N, C-alpha and C positions, 0 to 999 in steps of 0.2 A: 653451362650457357656457352653457346657458339659465339666465337669471336668475331662479331660483325660490328662494322662502324654504324652507328645508330644516334640519332639525336632523339633518346628516350624520354618518355614522359617526364622523370624526374629533372631533367635538364631544361624542358621547357618550362616546368615550374620555377627553376632557379632564374630563367632568363624573365619569366613573368614578373619576378621580384626585383629585376635588374641587378643581379648581383653576379652574372658571369661576364666574362669579357668577350667582346665581339669576335666572331670567327672561330670560336673554340669548338673542337670536335671531340667529343670522349668516346672511348672504347671500352664497352662493358662486356666482360667475358671471363675476367678473373683478377685476382688480386695483382698479377704481375703486369697488368695492363691499365690499372688505375692508379692515379696519382698518389704517390708514397706519402706517409704520414709526416707531418712537420717534425723537426727535431724540438725537444722540449723547450730550450730556449727561444726558438723561433715561434712556437706556438704561443709562448707567455708573451712575446712582443706584439704578435697579432690580436691576442686577446685584449690586451692593455688599450688597442686601437678602438674597441667597442665602446661606443658612447662619445665618440670624437667625431670630427669631420671625415674621418676616414673609415667610418663605421661599415659603409657598403662594400667597399674594397675587403675589409677584414672579414666580413661574413662570407663573401664569395670564396676567399682563400680557406677559411676554416672548413666550409662545405665541401670545397672540391678536394681537399686532403683528408677528408674523414669518409669518403665515399667507399673505400675498402671495408669500413666498420659496417656500412650498410649491407654489402655484399656477405660479410662474415655472418651477421645476425640471421640474414635470408636463408643461409645454408641450413639452419635448423628446420626450416618449414618446406624444404625440397621434396619431401614425402607426402604432402598434403594434397597433390594434384593441382596445384595452383600454378599458373604460368610465372616463372621466375621473374621475367620482366615486369610483370604487374607488381610482385612483391618488392621489387627494388624500387619501383615508383612509390609505392606506398611506404616504404622504409626510408626514402628520401624525404618525403614529407615531414617525417618524424624527426629526422636529422636536421631539417631547415628549423622547426620548432624549438629543437634543442640549442641550436646556435642563437636563434633570436631570444630565447628566455634564460640562456646561461649567465649564472650570476657566480663569478670566481670566488667571492666571499662567502657562499653558501656551499659550493660543491668545490671539492679539491681538484678533480680532473674533467676535463670536458669530454674525454672518451667515455667515462664511466656513465656521466650524466646522459650523454648522447645514446649511449647503447640501451639505457632504460626507456628514453624517449622513443627510440626506433622499435623496441620490442613492444611498448605500449601501442604505438601506431598498429602494428601488425596484428595485435591480439584484438584491438576494438574492430578491425576489418574482419577478421575470422568470427568474432561474436555477432556482428551485424549480418554477416552472410549465414550463419547459422539460424538466427532469428527469422530471417528472411525466408530460409528454406523450410521453415515450419508453417508458414502461411499457407492457408488452403483457401482455395477459391470456393465462394458460396454456390457458384454453378457447376462445379466439378463433380462428376457422377460418384456417388458412393456405395452404389448397390441398386437393387431393384425391388419392388413391392410385390405382393401377393400374385398380382396378374402379370408379373413380368415387365412392367414399366420401370425405365430408369428413373430413379430418383437422385436429387442432389441434396446438399446440406441445407439449402434455403427451404426445400419442401419439408425437411425435418423440423426446422426452426418454426415454421409457420403452423405445422401441426402442435408442436409444443406451446405456441402462443395461444392457440384456440383451447388446447387443454388446461393451460394455466388460468385463463380467464373463466372457464367454466368452474374451476375448482375454487379460485378467488370469490366469484360472484354467490356460489353456494355458502362458503364458510362465512363470508361478510354477512349475509343474511342471518345466519345461525347466531354470529356475534351481536347483530344489532338486537334480537330479541333477548339474549341473555344479559347484554349491557343494560338494557331497561329494566329487567328483572333484579339484577344486582344493585343498580342505582336506587331503586325503590326501597330496597332493604337497608342500605347503607344510610340513606337519607331519611329514612322513615316516611317516604312517600315521595311525591314530585315525579319527575320524568327525564328519562335520558334518551337521546338519540345520536345515532351516527350517519351521516350523510356523505355521499361522494361527490367531490368537487366537479369531477368530469366523468359522468357514467358511460360515456362513449369511448374512454380510454382507460379501461380497468387496470392495466398493468403500469400505468404511469400516474394515475390520478391521485390526488390527495385526499385526506379524510377529514371531514369537519365534524367537531364534536359540540352537539347542542345539549345543554343542561337546564332543566327546570326544578330548583330545590323547592320544597314545599312552602307554599305562600308567595312564591315569585314568579315572575314571568319567564317565559321561555327565551334563553339567550345564549349567545356565544360563550363558549368556554373562558375565552380571554377576559370577559366582563365580569366573571366571578371573583370572589375574595380568595385570599391566599388558602384558607382552610378548604374553601368550597373546591377549588381547582385540585388540591390533592386528594379530595374525597372522591371527585370524579374520576382521577386518573387511576386512584386505586380501584374503583368500580370497574374500569376497562380492563385492568391488569386480572382482576378477579374473574371477570367474564371469559377472557381468554383462556385463564388457567382452569376454570370449570368445565370447559369445552374440550380441551386438551392438557389434561394435568401433566406437570413434569415431575419426575420423582424427587427433585431437589430443588429447594428455592431459598435464596438469600435476600432478606430486605433489610436495608441500612437506613433506620429511622425514618421510615416511609410515613409514619403517622405523627411526626413531629409538629406538623402545623394544625392538627386536630384539635378541638375543645374535648372535654372530658366525657361527653355523652357520646359523640362520635368515635372516640377511641374505644369505647366500650362496645359500639356496634362492629367497628372494624375488628376488634380481638374476636368476637363471638363469630362473626362470619368466616375469619381465619381458621378459627377452630374446625369449623365444618369442613374446610378443605384439607385438614391433616389425614382424612381418611386415605387420600392417594398420593399426598406429597409431604415430604419432611421440610419443615421450614425452621431456619435459622434467623432470629429476628434480633438486630441491634436496636436497642430502645432505651429510652429514658422516662418512658411514660408508665405510671402505677398500673392503668387498667390492661395494658398489654402484658406486663408482667404477672398480673393476677390471673391470666388466661393461659400462661405457658405451663409446660409440663415440668420443664427442668430450667433452673435459673444459673447462670455463670455470671459472676461479677468480678470485675477487674479493679483492684485498689492499688494504691500507692502510698503504703505507709512510710517507706524511705524513699530519699530523692534517688531516681533512677532504677528502683526496683519495683517490680510490679508483683502483685500477688492475686492467684485465683481463687475465689471462693465459689463453690457450686451448692445448690439445694436441689433435691429431686421432691417436687411438689407431689407427684403421684404417689411416691412410697409414703409421704408424710400423711397423704390422706389414707392410705390402706392401714396405717398404724393406728389411726383414730378408730 
């Protein structure tokens, strides 16, 4: 750093907080021309002034005599290409925070605590700068199309939005048809429907579920009983699963609120889906267990000791 007399930004910050003495001019250029650290006894005396009427004066002294510490920490970052004066300014903010928040009962030495604060302030600066450098303008050219026209990120996003809307609209219509079909099978009749809350904004619209169990009028799902809500939700899940089967599915007491007749319908339909999907179902319902291929039971005959019991129902059927 050049040995030039400057009223650098850190000292403007000190002045802003009214903790410097009028007329002071500091020279930043090396440890030899910055105020020397305070002797241990003198530093202890100044620290003891914190929280008293002389707190401002004490802070000014502590900051002024720890500026060499800022310069020392900044040396670690001299190869980053950043302006040293800027780094000292940022480090000084960390020093001011350290002096302001220092608690001698929690930290043994001010210099150790201040070094961490200075380092943290510099690291936050570099992280923020790195994050900012990764930001890309939506209007910045990123290439050309087939005709050689320049395209930017916004053009790509708009095309993606159009494509996503078309795909969503197509799949939603398929799910609408399948939902009504599954609903009828699970309820033994009735009608189920899916409606878009806002069909002009497909990417952000909500979906309204309308259900009409057998013998009841068409109504919003929230007006159904607990068992009817569960079976309607299952119908939607099975509709999606039927159109795009996943290889593995875990269901945790999904049919707990259903009555026995609906549990049987649920188990029968679930059995049809096992052609493309392996299901693991956690259940306490007899109807679901009867439709399973393999049962695993967990018992606790002794306190804190679980025992696993399994029954292969397929093998049992073959043995018969």
